[in-house]
C-alpha positions as CSV (number, residue, x, y, z in Angstrom):
1,M,142.8,201.5,66.4
2,A,144.5,202.4,63.1
3,R,145.4,199.5,60.9
4,I,149.1,198.7,60.6
5,L,150.2,196.2,58.0
6,T,153.6,194.8,58.5
7,L,155.4,192.9,55.7
8,G,157.6,190.2,57.2
9,I,160.6,188.6,55.4
10,E,162.4,185.4,56.6
11,T,165.5,183.9,54.9
12,S,167.6,182.7,57.8
13,C,168.1,179.1,56.6
14,D,166.3,177.0,54.0
15,E,162.8,178.6,53.7
16,T,162.1,181.8,51.8
17,S,159.0,183.3,53.4
18,A,157.0,186.5,53.2
19,A,153.9,187.5,55.1
20,V,151.6,190.3,55.7
21,I,150.3,190.7,59.3
22,E,147.6,193.2,60.4
23,N,148.0,194.8,63.8
24,G,150.4,192.1,64.9
25,R,147.6,189.5,65.2
26,I,145.8,188.8,61.9
27,I,147.6,186.8,59.3
28,R,146.6,188.2,55.9
29,S,149.1,186.0,54.1
30,N,152.1,183.7,54.9
31,I,153.9,182.3,51.9
32,I,156.7,179.8,52.4
33,A,159.0,178.4,49.7
34,S,160.7,175.4,51.2
35,Q,164.1,174.2,49.9
36,I,163.8,170.7,51.6
37,P,163.6,168.8,48.2
38,V,166.8,170.6,47.1
39,H,168.8,169.8,50.3
40,R,167.4,166.3,51.0
41,R,169.9,164.6,48.7
42,F,172.8,166.1,50.8
43,G,171.3,165.1,54.1
44,G,171.2,168.7,55.4
45,V,171.3,172.3,54.4
46,V,174.1,173.4,52.0
47,P,174.7,177.2,52.8
48,E,175.7,178.3,49.3
49,I,172.8,176.4,47.7
50,A,170.4,177.9,50.2
51,S,171.6,181.5,49.4
52,R,171.2,180.9,45.6
53,Q,167.7,179.5,46.2
54,H,166.7,182.6,48.3
55,V,167.9,184.9,45.5
56,E,165.7,183.1,43.0
57,A,162.6,182.9,45.3
58,I,162.5,186.2,47.2
59,I,160.8,188.4,44.6
60,P,158.0,186.0,43.6
61,V,157.4,185.0,47.2
62,V,157.0,188.6,48.4
63,E,154.7,189.5,45.4
64,E,152.6,186.4,46.2
65,A,152.3,187.5,49.8
66,L,151.0,190.9,48.8
67,Q,148.6,189.4,46.3
68,Q,147.2,186.9,48.7
69,A,146.8,189.6,51.3
70,E,145.0,191.8,48.7
71,V,147.2,194.8,49.6
72,N,149.5,197.2,47.6
73,W,152.9,198.5,48.5
74,T,151.4,201.7,49.6
75,D,149.2,199.9,52.2
76,L,152.2,198.7,54.1
77,G,153.3,200.4,57.4
78,A,156.6,198.7,58.0
79,V,159.0,196.0,56.8
80,A,160.3,193.5,59.3
81,V,163.1,191.1,58.4
82,T,165.2,188.5,60.2
83,Q,168.6,190.0,61.1
84,G,170.0,186.8,62.7
85,P,171.0,184.3,63.8
86,G,171.2,182.1,60.8
87,L,173.3,181.4,57.7
88,V,175.0,184.7,56.8
89,G,174.5,184.3,53.0
90,A,170.9,183.4,53.4
91,L,170.2,186.3,55.9
92,L,171.8,188.8,53.5
93,V,169.4,188.0,50.7
94,G,166.3,188.8,52.8
95,L,167.9,191.7,54.6
96,S,169.2,193.3,51.3
97,Y,165.7,193.0,49.8
98,A,164.0,194.5,52.9
99,K,166.4,197.4,53.0
100,G,165.7,198.1,49.3
101,L,162.0,198.1,50.0
102,S,162.5,200.4,53.0
103,Y,164.5,202.9,51.0
104,S,162.4,202.9,47.9
105,L,159.0,203.0,49.6
106,G,160.0,205.1,52.6
107,L,158.9,202.4,55.0
108,P,160.3,201.9,58.5
109,L,162.8,199.0,58.7
110,V,162.6,196.6,61.7
111,G,165.3,194.0,62.3
112,V,164.1,190.9,64.2
113,H,165.9,188.2,66.1
114,H,165.0,184.8,64.7
115,L,164.3,183.2,68.1
116,E,162.2,186.2,69.0
117,G,160.2,185.4,65.9
118,H,159.6,181.9,67.1
119,I,158.4,183.1,70.4
120,Y,156.0,185.6,68.8
121,A,154.5,182.8,66.6
122,N,152.5,182.0,69.8
123,F,151.1,185.6,69.9
124,L,149.4,185.0,66.5
125,A,147.3,182.3,68.1
126,H,147.1,183.1,71.8
127,E,146.6,186.2,74.0
128,A,149.7,187.3,75.8
129,A,149.5,186.5,79.6
130,F,152.7,187.9,81.0
131,P,154.9,186.8,82.7
132,I,155.6,183.9,80.4
133,L,158.2,181.1,80.3
134,C,159.3,180.3,76.7
135,L,160.9,177.1,75.6
136,V,162.4,177.6,72.2
137,V,163.4,174.2,70.6
138,S,164.8,174.2,67.1
139,G,167.6,172.8,65.0
140,G,170.1,175.3,66.2
141,H,168.7,176.4,69.6
142,T,167.3,175.0,72.8
143,D,166.6,177.9,75.2
144,L,164.4,178.6,78.3
145,I,163.5,182.3,78.3
146,Y,161.6,184.2,80.9
147,M,159.5,187.2,79.5
148,R,158.2,189.8,81.9
149,E,156.7,191.9,79.1
150,H,157.0,192.4,75.3
151,G,160.7,192.5,74.4
152,Q,162.0,191.7,77.8
153,Y,164.1,188.5,77.8
154,E,166.0,186.7,80.5
155,I,167.7,183.5,79.3
156,M,167.4,181.0,82.1
157,G,169.0,178.0,80.3
158,R,170.4,177.1,76.9
159,T,172.1,174.1,75.2
160,R,175.7,173.6,76.0
161,D,176.3,171.5,72.9
162,D,173.8,170.0,70.4
163,A,170.4,171.6,70.2
164,A,167.4,169.2,70.4
165,G,166.5,169.6,66.7
166,E,170.2,169.1,65.7
167,A,170.2,165.9,67.8
168,F,167.0,164.7,66.0
169,D,168.6,165.4,62.6
170,K,171.9,163.7,63.4
171,V,170.2,160.6,64.9
172,A,167.9,160.3,61.9
173,R,170.9,160.4,59.6
174,V,172.6,157.6,61.6
175,L,169.4,155.6,61.3
176,G,169.3,156.1,57.5
177,L,166.1,158.3,57.7
178,P,165.6,161.1,55.2
179,Y,166.1,164.8,55.9
180,P,164.6,166.6,57.8
181,G,165.1,164.1,60.6
182,G,162.7,165.4,63.2
183,P,159.5,164.5,61.5
184,E,160.9,161.1,60.5
185,I,161.9,160.3,64.0
186,D,158.4,161.3,65.2
187,R,156.7,159.1,62.7
188,Q,158.9,156.1,63.5
189,A,158.5,156.6,67.2
190,K,154.7,156.2,66.9
191,L,155.4,152.6,65.9
192,G,158.0,151.9,68.6
193,Q,158.1,151.1,72.3
194,L,159.2,153.7,74.8
195,D,162.5,152.9,76.6
196,A,163.1,149.7,74.7
197,Y,166.6,151.1,74.7
198,A,168.0,152.6,77.9
199,F,169.2,156.1,76.9
200,P,170.5,158.7,79.4
201,R,168.7,161.9,80.5
202,A,171.1,164.8,80.9
203,H,169.8,166.9,83.7
204,L,173.3,168.4,84.5
205,E,174.1,169.9,87.9
206,E,171.4,170.6,90.4
207,G,169.6,173.9,89.8
208,S,170.8,174.2,86.2
209,F,168.3,174.9,83.4
210,D,170.9,174.3,80.7
211,F,170.5,171.4,78.2
212,S,173.0,168.9,76.8
213,F,172.1,166.3,74.1
214,S,175.5,165.3,72.9
215,G,175.8,162.4,75.4
216,L,172.4,161.1,74.3
217,K,173.4,161.4,70.6
218,S,176.6,159.4,71.4
219,A,174.6,156.8,73.2
220,V,172.4,156.2,70.2
221,L,175.4,156.1,67.9
222,N,177.1,153.5,70.2
223,T,174.0,151.4,70.2
224,V,173.8,151.4,66.4
225,N,177.5,150.5,66.1
226,Q,177.2,147.7,68.6
227,H,174.3,146.2,66.6
228,N,176.3,146.5,63.4
229,M,179.4,144.8,64.9
230,R,177.2,141.9,66.1
231,A,175.3,141.8,62.8
232,E,172.1,142.2,64.8
233,Q,169.1,143.9,63.3
234,L,168.3,147.2,64.7
235,H,164.6,148.0,65.5
236,I,164.4,151.5,64.2
237,P,160.9,152.4,65.6
238,N,162.0,151.2,69.1
239,L,165.2,153.2,68.9
240,A,163.4,156.3,67.6
241,A,160.8,156.1,70.4
242,S,163.5,155.6,73.1
243,F,165.6,158.5,71.8
244,Q,162.6,160.8,71.4
245,T,161.2,160.2,74.9
246,A,164.7,160.8,76.4
247,V,164.7,164.3,74.7
248,V,161.1,165.1,75.7
249,D,161.6,164.1,79.3
250,V,164.4,166.6,79.8
251,L,162.6,169.4,77.9
252,V,159.4,169.0,79.8
253,D,161.0,168.5,83.3
254,K,163.2,171.6,83.0
255,A,160.4,173.8,81.6
256,F,158.1,173.0,84.5
257,A,160.9,173.4,87.0
258,A,161.8,176.9,85.6
259,A,158.1,177.9,85.5
260,K,157.8,176.9,89.2
261,L,160.9,178.9,90.1
262,R,159.6,182.0,88.4
263,G,156.0,181.6,89.5
264,V,154.6,181.9,86.0
265,R,151.2,180.5,84.9
266,S,151.9,180.2,81.2
267,I,154.5,178.3,79.2
268,Y,154.9,179.0,75.5
269,V,156.7,176.4,73.4
270,A,158.1,177.4,70.0
271,G,160.5,176.4,67.3
272,G,160.5,173.5,64.8
273,V,160.6,170.8,67.4
274,S,157.4,172.2,69.0
275,A,155.6,170.4,66.2
276,N,156.7,167.0,67.7
277,S,153.6,165.0,68.7
278,E,155.1,163.5,71.9
279,L,156.3,166.8,73.1
280,R,152.8,168.3,72.7
281,Q,151.2,165.3,74.3
282,R,153.5,165.3,77.3
283,F,153.1,169.0,77.9
284,A,149.3,168.8,77.7
285,E,149.2,165.9,80.2
286,D,151.7,167.4,82.7
287,A,150.2,170.9,82.5
288,K,147.1,169.6,84.3
289,Q,149.2,168.3,87.1
290,H,151.1,171.6,87.5
291,D,148.0,173.7,87.0
292,L,149.7,175.7,84.2
293,V,148.7,176.8,80.7
294,V,151.0,175.5,77.9
295,N,150.6,177.0,74.5
296,F,152.0,175.9,71.2
297,P,151.8,177.7,67.8
298,P,149.8,176.1,65.1
299,I,151.8,173.4,63.3
300,E,152.3,175.7,60.2
301,L,153.9,178.4,62.4
302,C,156.3,176.0,64.2
303,T,158.9,175.9,61.4
304,D,160.6,179.1,59.9
305,N,158.0,181.5,58.5
306,A,157.6,185.2,57.9
307,A,154.4,185.6,59.8
308,M,156.2,185.2,63.1
309,I,158.9,187.8,62.0
310,A,156.1,190.3,61.1
311,C,154.4,189.7,64.4
312,A,157.6,190.3,66.4
313,G,158.4,193.2,64.1
314,H,155.1,194.8,64.8
315,Y,155.7,195.0,68.5
316,R,159.2,196.3,68.0
317,F,157.8,199.0,65.6
318,L,155.2,200.1,68.2
319,A,158.1,200.4,70.7
320,G,160.0,202.7,68.3
321,K,162.7,200.1,67.6
322,V,163.3,201.1,63.9
323,A,166.6,200.1,62.3
324,P,168.9,202.2,60.1
325,L,169.5,201.3,56.5
326,D,173.0,200.1,57.4
327,L,171.5,197.2,59.4
328,N,173.7,194.2,58.8
329,A,173.2,190.4,59.0
330,I,174.7,188.9,62.2
331,P,174.9,185.0,62.0
332,S,175.4,184.7,65.8
333,L,173.1,187.5,66.9
334,P,172.4,187.3,70.7
335,L,168.9,187.7,72.0
336,T,168.7,190.9,74.0
337,S,165.8,192.9,75.5
338,W,164.6,196.1,73.9
């Protein structure tokens, strides 16, 4: 098999990342420049600041990725870049740079959907065993996706309001925990008691695989307000544990129910929230009861990174899905089959 080296570029939010992947499986490099310290004082990502940070970081990050991979520009076979969804200004930085490389080096340009990238992070660590049910859980998305084959997506359920990761960040902010909120909630929950606070599980109407976390978020906010009005001390670890298990219960239950409906043997979990320790533990425990295989990406591939974009781009490239140079950033890009 001929060696194909794909350069991946990811700038959809607050990480500037570049990676070189060999034949869609071997990570030769994966450089990530995080903006978390810059945005932490604002309690979340500021789009204009994120765009400026990407402009400053994109060239040195790509050059470091090539250097670590020990390859030259002429060794590359394709350039894969996140087209959307994401912050439009941030997307444009990576996309413009990728288009410049494609034009100047004569390399095929491949536009990749950000959620598709998260799904394909699993393929960097696990052999594909189609059909697969994918649970993508991140700051902006909570989706159940059925995959019959590479590039074939059927969305079975999605969030109707707050995504799981978004709920984690908002609850963390209410509790006075630093940004990003997900890892902080996870750390606090390890010190707390599950269901010390009675929070709701939103399963919605019978047969629905959609998600809703706004009611849970409101329940947490009401609990905090009630404690403040009564001048009662809030036990943050207990509240974090109760909130986290309420989210995990719904994610796990719906994923296994969808897998049973489709008759799949493999569930792939992806996205930033897939790094959550309780989510991983619950899936591992329940997988034995359901006789299913549940795969997670390595922790370093759960959050935004360019290795996952290069991996997804590799399979798109093999399918002949090369993009024109007028490819544009689409902040609300829908996930479609190819």
